[in-house]
N, C-alpha and C positions, 0 to 999 in steps of 0.2 A: 178825551173824557173817560174812556175804558181805563187808561192809565191811571188817571187821578182816583178813579174809584177804587182800583186794585189797591194803590198805596194806601188808601185811607183803611182798608180792611187788613192789610198786611204791612204795618209799619217797617218791619225788618228789610222789605224790599226797597227801601230807599236808598240803600247802600249802592254807590257807583262803582263801576270797574273800567278804567280806562275811557272815561267820559261817557259810557254808555250805561242805561238803567240795567241793573242785574235782576233778572226775572226771578220772582220768589217761587220757592219749590212747590210742586204740586201737591196738593193734600193727598196723603196716602190712601188708598182704597182700603176697604175692610180685609180683602185678601192680603194686602201688604203687611198690614198691622198684624193679621194672624201669624203670618210667615214670620215676621220678626218676634212675636212671642214664641212661637215655636222653637225657633233656634236658641232663645235663651234657655228654655226648659231642656232642650236637648243637651245644651252644654252643662247645664247643672248635672244631669244625671249621668252623662259620661265622665264627669269629673269625680264623682263620689262613688263609682262602682268598685266592688272589692276585686283584689287581684285575682281571686279565684274564679271571678265572673259572676258574681250573685249580687244583688242589692239586699240590704236589710235595714229596717226602720224601726223605731220604738213602737211597741203595742202597749198603749196605756189603757188602764182601767180605773180602779177606785183604791182607796187606801186600805181596804181590807186585805188585799193580796200581800202588801208589804208587812202590815201588822201581825199577820198570821205567820209569817216568815220569822218575825222577830219572836213571836211566842214559842214557835218550833225550837229555835236556837236555845231559848232560855229553859224550855221544858227538858232538853237534852243536857244542860248545863254548860253549854257552849256561849260564854260571854265575852264581848270584846268591847270596851268602853267607847272606842272611836267609832265602831260600827253602829253601836246603839245611838251615839251621838248624832250620826248622819241620818239614821232611820227615823230619829225624833225630830231632826230638823226637817226632813221631808214631810212628816205628818203635819207639824205645825204650819208648813208653807202652804199645804192644801185645805187647812180649816178656813172656814169663812168667818167673817165678822160676827155672825150670829152664834157662833161657837160649834156649828154643825159642821159635818162632811157629807157631801153628795155623793151620789153613784155615777154622776157625769157632769160635765161644765154646764153651769146654769141651772142645774136641777135643785129641787127642794132638799132640806136637809134629810138624811137617811138615818133611822134609828140604828140599824145594825152597824154601819160603817162607822158612825159616831161612837158606839159602844166598844167596838174592836180598837179603834184608834185611842180613846180615852184609857183602855186597859193597857195597851202597849206604851203609851206615854207614861203610865205609872211604872211599868216594869223598867223603864230606862231611867227612872228617879224623879218624876215631876211629882208635886204635891198637889193634893185635892183643891188647895185653896189657891193655887196660881190661877191667873184670870182665864187662860185657855180651858183649862179643865173646869173651872167654875161655871164658865159659860156652857160648856158642852153638857155638864151634869144638869142644868136647868131644862135643856132640850129634852134629854134622856128621860128625866123624871116626868116631865110634861106628857111625853109619849107612852107613859106606862112602865118605864124602868126595865131592867133585865128581863123580866117576865113576859114583856111582849116582844122580845127579840125572836128571829128566827131560829131554826133548829141548828143550822151549822154555828151560828155564832154561839149558841149554847153549848154547842160540843166543845168549842175552843175554851170557854170559861170552865166547863166540866174538867177539864185537863188539869186545870189549876185550882179545883176546888172551890170555885165560885159559883157554880151551880150544881145541884144534886145530879149525878147521873139517872136518878129515878124520873126526872123530869123529862127526860129525852125519850123520843119513841123508840120502840124495839125494833131491832133488825137481828133476829136470831142467826148465828153464824151457820146453821143448818141449812141456810138458803142455798149455801155453795153446793149442796148435794141434790138439788132439784134438776131435773133433765131440762134440756132446752126447750122442750115442748110445753113445760109446765108454766101457767100464766106468770108467776112470780120468779121464774128462772132469772139469773143476771143477765142472760143473753136477750131477754124481752126489755130491759132497761137500755137506755141510750149510751152509747160508748163512754160518754163523759161522766154519766151517772155511775156505770158499771165499774169503772175504774177508780171510783170514790168509794162507792158501797162496799166493794169487797174488804177493803182495809177498815173501813168504819166497822164492818161486822166484828172484825177481831177488837177494836178499841170498845166498842160498846159492850162485848162480852166480858173483857179483862177490866175494864173501868179504870185505867191508871190515872194516878193524881200525883203531881208535883206541887207541893205548897209554894205560893210566892212569897217573897219578903213581906213582912208585916206590912211596910208602907205601901205595898202594891195591891192590896186587897180592894176590892170595890163593893164592899157592903153598903155603902152610900148609895148605890145605884138601884137598890131594890126598893121599888116604890109600891104603894099600896092603893088601889082605887084608880091607878092611871086609866087613860082613856084608850089604850090599845094601840094597834097598828092602823085601825081606820080602812081596813080592807074593804073592797067593793062587796057586797053581800051577793052570795051565790044563788043560782036558781033552786028551787025545790028539789030536783032530782040530784043535783051536785051536793045540796046539803044533806040528803039522806044518804050518800054514798059516802061523805065525809064521816057522818055519824056511825055507819058501818064499821069503817075502818077504825075509827077511834074505839069501838068496842073491841074490835079484832086486837087492837094494840094493848088494851087491858088484858086480853085473854092471854096474848103472848108474854106479857110481864109475868103473869101468874106461871106461864110454862117455863120461863127462864128461872123462876125461884124454885121450881122443882128439882129435889135433889137427884133424882134419876133421870139423866138425859144421855141415854147411851150413844146417841149420834153426835154429841158436842165435840168430842175429842177428834173425831174423824172431820167435822166441819172446820174446825180450826186448822187441822193439818192441810185440808184442802184449799182454805184461804190463804195460808202461808204459801203453799206451794204456787197458787196462782199468782200472787205477788211477785214471788222470786223468778217465775218463768216470765212474767210480763215486763220485767225491767230489762232495758236495752243496756248494752255493753257500755253505753255512755253513762248510765246511771238514771236515765229519764223513765218516768212511766207515763205513757199516753201523752206525753207532750204537754201537759196542762199543770198547773200549780195545784189544784186540789187532789189530783191523783198522787202527785209526787211527795206532798207534804204529809197526807193521810198515811200513805204508804210507810214513810219513815216513822211516824207515831206508832203504827201498828207493828212495825219489827221491834221498835223500842219497847213496846208493851210485852212482846214475846221474849224479851231477854238480849236483843242484839244492841251491843253498844256502839258508840260513835265510830270506833275503829273496824267495827266489823265490815266487810266488804260491800255488801248491799247498802247499808247506810252510809258509808263513806262515799260510795260513789254516787247514791242519791244526792247528799249535801252538796257534792262537786257540781252536779248537774244543775241544782238550784242556783248555785252562784254563779253559773253562766247566764242566768236569766237576769242577773242583776244589771243595774246601770247606776254607775257611781259617779257623781259630780261633786263638785266643791261644795255644794249647799246641800247635799243629801244623797240618800241610797234608796232606790226603788228596785222592788223585785217585779217583773213583768209576769202577767198570768200565762202568757204563752210567747212564743217567738215565731215570726212568719216570714223567713226567708225564701222559701219556695213561692208563696203567694206574691210577695213584693217583687221578686225576680220575674216572674211570668208576666205579671201586670205591667210592670215598667218595660219589659222587652217588647211587648205587644203594642205598648203606646209609642215607643221609639219607631217600631216599623210602621205603624199607621201614619206617624207625622213625618215620615220621608227617610228615615235613615235606611240605607241600603242593607238587605239581610247579610251581605258579605262582609259587612263593618266588622273589624276584629272585636269590637265590645259585644256585638250580638252574637257572633260565633262562639264567643267564650261563655256567654250565659246559656247558650243552646247546650254546649257539651256539658256545663255544669247541671243543668236541669235534666238532661239525659241520664247522667251518673245517678240521680236521686230516685229513678224509678224502683219501686220495691217489688222484689220476686220472691217474696215469701208470704204463705199465707197467715192472715190476722184473724181477730175476732169476727170479722164478716163472714168468713167461710163456715162459720157454724150454720148458717143458713143457706150458704150456697157452696156446699162442699165440693162440687164438681168444677167450679169455676177456677181458672188459672189466674194467678195474681198478675198485676201490671200497673198498678195505681201510683199516684203520688200523694204525698203527706205534706201538712203545712209547715213543719219544722225541718231542722237539718236531720234528725233522726226520730222516726215515729214508725217502725216497721210494723206494729200491730193494727194501727189506725190510719191507713190512707183514706182519702176522702174524695167524693165524687167531684165535688167543687173545684178542688185544687187541680185534680186530674184533668178535668174539662180544659182549664184555663192553660195549663202547661201543653196539652196536646193541641190547642189552637196554635200556640206559638211554635212548637216542634213541627208542626204539618209543614211548614214553609221549607225544612230542611231534610225532608224525607230522602231526596236523592243526593242533595251535596254533603250531608253528615252519614249517609247510609244508615237512616233510622227507620226504615220502613218496618223492621220487625218490632221495635220498642213502641212505635206508633200503633202497630196492629194489636200488640197485647195490651196497651193501654186502652184502645178503644173497645176491644173486646171486654175487658173488665168492667169498664164503665157501663157497656150495654147489659152485661151481666148483673148490673145492681139495680135495674129497673125494677120499680115496685109493682105490685099486682093491680094498683090504681093507675099505672101508667106513667105514673111521676118518680122522681128521685129524691131521696133523703141524702144526707151528708155522709154517714158513715156504715150504715146497715140497711138491710132491705126489710120492708114491712114492718118497721119498729114503731108501731102505731097504736098500741094498747092505751087509749086514752085514760082507762081507768087507773093507770099507774101514777097519773098526775094527782090523784086524789088521795094517795096514802100520807100519812102524817109527815112522813120525809119529805114529801114533796111541794114544801113552801115556796119553791122557786119555779114550780110548773115545769121543769125541764127534764123529766124522767124519760121522754121518748123522742125519736128523731124520725118523724114521718116526712113523706113526700112534701115538698115546698114548690111553689111556682118560681122563685128565684133560682133555684138549683136546676129544676128542670128547664128553664129558659136557657141557662149556660149549657147544659148538656145539648139541647137543640142547637146552640149557636156552633158548637163544636163539631156536631155532626154535619152541619151544613158546610162548614170549612173543610171537612174530610170528604165531602162528595156525597153525602146521603141526601135523599130527596123525599119529597111529601108521601110518595107512593110506599116507603118502606112501613111495614106494619108497626114497628115499635115507634116510629116517628108519629104515626097517626094515634097510637095510643097516648103518646105524650101530649099531643095537641088536644085530644079529648080531655085529658086530665087538666090541661090550662083552661080551657073554656069552663069547666066545672069549677075550677077555683076562682075564677074572675069575680070580683065584686059588683054588686049592682051598678055603681057608677063607673065602670069600666077599669078601675085599677086593680092591682095585684099586691098582696101582701108580701112583705120582705122578710124572711127569717133571719138573714145574716147580715142585713144592712138596714139603716133607718130610712124608710120603712116601706111606705106604700111608693115612694119614688124609686127606691132601689128595686122592689120586686117588679115594678111595670117597666122599668129600663131593662132588667134582664130577661123578661118575657119578650119584649119588643125586638131586642137583639136576636133572640132565639128565632122567632117567627120570620125575621128578615132573612137571616141567615139560611133557614131550611127552606125558603122559597115559598112561603105561605102567601095568600093572595092578601095584599095589605089594604084593599079596598072592603074587606069584608066588614060588615057592621061591628063586630066585636072588637076588631082591631080599631077601628076608627073610634069606638068609645074610649078606649085606652089613650089615644092621641088627644082627644078632647079633654079628658082628664088632666093630662099632663099641662096642655095649654092653659087649662083653667086655674091651675095653681101657681101661676108665675106671680112673682113678687113684682112690685112697682119699680124695683132697681134693676129689673131684667133678670135676676137670678132665681133659683129655686132654693128652699130649705123646708125641712120638716123635723120637729122636734121629737126627742126620745119619748115624750109623754104621749104620743100618738099609739104607742102599743097599749096603753091603759085607758085611754081617754079617746073614742071614736071621732070626737068633734074636732080633734087636733090633727087629724090626718091630712097630710099635705101642707100643714101650717108650720112655719118656723122662719127665722132669719135666713136669708141667702148665704149659702156656703158653696165654696168651688167645687167640692166633691159631688154634692146633690145637684148643683147646676150642671155639671157635666153629665151625671147620670140623665137628667131631662133632655139635655140636647142631644146626646147620643140616641135616646129612645125616638126622639122627633125625627132626627137625621135618618135612622134606621127605617122609618115609616115614609121616607121620601119627603119631608117637610123643610129641607135645607133652605129654602127660599122664604120661608115663612117669617113675619113679623117677630113671632116668638123666639125663633132661632136667631135671628140677627141681633135682638136685644139682649139674649143670653150671651152670645158671643162677645158683645160688647161689654157685658158684665165682667166676663173672665178677662178680658184685655184691660178693663180699666182698675182691676183689683190685682193684678200681677206685680209683683214686687221686681225691682231691678235686676236680681240674680236669677229670674225665671221661675222663681217659687210662688206660692200663695200662703197666705195665713188663714188658720181655721182652727179655733179653739173647740168648736162643738164637736160632739162625739157622733159619728155618723155610721159606726159599726156596731154589730150586736153579737153578744154572747148569749145571754138569755134574755129574751123579750121581756121588758118591764124591770127586770132585776139585776141585769149586768150588762153594761153597756161599754163599748170600745172605741177609743180614738186611734185609728191607724194613721200614723204620722206621714205615711206615704199617699194616702188617698188624695190630699189637697193637691198634689202635685201630678201624679200620674194619670188621673182621671180627666182634668182639664187638658193636658196634652193630648190624651187620646181624643177628646172631643174636638179640640182645634184640628188635629190632623185628619180626623173623619170628616169635619166639615169642609175643610180645603179639598180632600180627596172626591168628596160626593160633588161638589162644584165643577171640579175639574172634568170629573167623569162625564158629566152632563153637557160640558162645553158651556156653561154660562158665566157671564161676566159677574164679578161680585162687587 
């Protein structure tokens, strides 16, 4: 009878071999399924590693990055019909049926992205009555037209005479002469804002204009009586600050028109000197598109032609950020080989690849070679601190960041003896510790870069002028310190945990600055607390665990939409994604919940959504550039984090000697 029941349930078992019933295979356990999935993803990563030992994946953002690249080339008189056609093809491929361009997959149409794509398509020869532009124009006019655009979009249009320079906020070039202790010194702005503001101060002072071809003008986008950008109304205090800065801006505009400005020439020289000195030998500025593009615009305004060494090197550096395919050409806002390599290597180790595997040894050696041993802008506030951090990109000597450094150190720590890395690791840890803020937390690139008032100046319509401590970066540092042998008794650790407790939301979650969003922040903090040896039964930790558990989707996964940055009601809500599911699982596993129903369901989600080649699909943007305004899709996240989660799940179960 038992055999008959088995045959009924498993028809394949009715095959006979030499007259005997062939037993049907035993259903694989969850552990066996997870191990099989891990092997497929390991094989994928080992097959795509670069010869030098690193991994690199596309860093996708929105169409403004590529549209602005096209504008730069046309401004400089560099025109290539084939390249223009490919950029135009890329832009059209990203346009939605309603005629708009969003700033992330699945998002609503964005006014600024749509204006910039519209103008770029006109520069490559499209007419205003062609359907793609007609649909885009209807949206732009309904949103208030060019007049409702952000400051940076208007700057690009002003370079082509499509917006008057008088409409732009002032940024007197004399700002370069302010000492670092002054509130409006460039060193009180975030690194990314600083490396953009310096060249913009030249551009706004000299106001260069290159008239586009007649057919490329966008006079038709100047709406009257539009409904504007529809921003959430600020509180009374912020409105008063905004009004103060608007009044100050009018005062500065009057100052700029004053014929006697004795410090203006000195300010221009200082800004140019800063740009020249901050250019890498490879041509990069700050490793990001805004700094690179605006520095070239500024040098051009100062009389540097396309053949001059700094401009030529800058254009070559930008070209290295491009990805060219048969159907288009796209410029990345940044590239992330150090980040991609460290995360991938950590995931491979956690999933069972031996550290002595040649692929991991090569990645270790490559990462070790990328340590930055010269002082950058961070040293303005930490002059006595010795360098030793890592940057995001291949080359970015002025801007190592705490987040990358912490992740690299997590991986390199396992090679301290075998690769003779004690000295490099020690310097790296010392640099990270030296970047701790007065509040006990860590920001990304600078120390105590937290003057919130700077986010209220007219230039700050992206609200990204500062780089304060954040829970996600602080959690990452704690995770690294735990791996390196630090413990709770260390005063620096105690200050960091005090910061984390203060930063916790009432519901138990933590905001994520560099990933979407509360799932990302809570994951990072949980990993840090577990690594450093915090008592995970404490109420504040359990509140974080409950928050993660409560936001699991019905399919077993987790997801959070980019809109959660602007709408608190959306926190924790969104379609399940492989990367965010992995973050949630890692947080729960770190808290000792590997046997929970939520973790088992989450593991099933990853197993069921894995592709045959060991990868996962993920269209959603789960990375963050500027919360609310600039989102990122890291093409490696959908694969490296699920591998890490599956590896940690198997490791936790085996460590506790439990069956799965």
